[in-house]
Structure formats: structure tokens, C-alpha cells
N, C-alpha and C positions, 0 to 999 in steps of 0.2 A: 259369167257363170260357167258351170261345168258343161262339157259336151252332152252328158246324159240329160241335163235339164233342157238344153236347146233341142235335143232330139225328141224329148217328151212333148215340148211345145209344138214342134213340127208335126208330130203324130196327132195331137189334138186338132191342129189346124186342118189337117187332111180329113180327119173323122168328121169334123163339123162341116166341111165343104161337102163331103159325101152325103151326110145327113140332110143338109139343106137342099142338095140336088135331088135326092130321092123324094123329099117332101114336095118340091116343085113339080116333079114328074107325076106324083100322085094327084096333085091339084089338076094338072093338065089332063090326066086320064079321066078324072071325074068330070071335068068340063066337057069332054068329048063324049061321055056316056049319057045316053038319053035316060037311063034308069037311075042316075045318081040323085041323091036327096039334096035339095037346094040348101037346106039348113046345114047339113054336114059339109057341103062344099064351101059354104060361107065360113063356117068355123075353121075348116082346114086351111082355107085361103088366108084368113086372119092369123091363124096359128103359125103358118109357114112364114109369113111376113115378120111376125114377132120373133120367131126363132132366128131368122136371118139377121134382124137388127140386133138382137141380144148377143148372138154369137160374134158379130162384128165388134161390139163393145168389149165383150170378154176377151176376144183374141187380141185386141189392141192393147189391153192392159197386160195380158199374159205375155205378149211379146216383149213389152217394156220390162217386165220382171225377169223373163228368161234371159234377156241380154244384159242383165246386171243393173237395171235402172239407170241408164246413161243420162247425161245432162241434156242431150238433144237427140232428136230423131235421126240426125245424120250419123250419129255414132253407132247406130245399129247396123251390124254387118249383115248383108243379105247372103243367103246360102245359094 
């Protein structure tokens, strides 16, 4: 694929990593706060896990496409 497509993939990967990291930090902050709502904490905890899992699935396929849909994982060049 083109360098622009590969660069776009890398940008998405970074953005998803940052988003998931910030969600996990918010969960931790809420856990440490005595004033946090248990229901909101539970929902955010579940949501953060769902986002982490979903983004891993998305990134796996996006990487496959960005690198030209190679015949095997070994054909994907790491940057």
C-alpha cells in the first residue's frame, strides 16, 4: 500500500492507544475517589474493556489492509 495509507494506520494506532490509556486512567481515578458513583465506575470499567478489545480487533484488520492484505503475518513489515 501507499506510504500515506500506512501513515494513516500508524496515526489511528497511536490515537487508539492514547484513548484507551486515558480511559484506563479515568477508571483508576474513579476507583481512588471516595466520591465516585459505583454505577458509573462499573459502566466505565466495562466500557474501557470493550474499547480496548474492540480497538485491538479493529487495528488487527486495519494493519492487514494497510500493508496490502499479505498472504501471511510475516509479510507485514514493522516500522
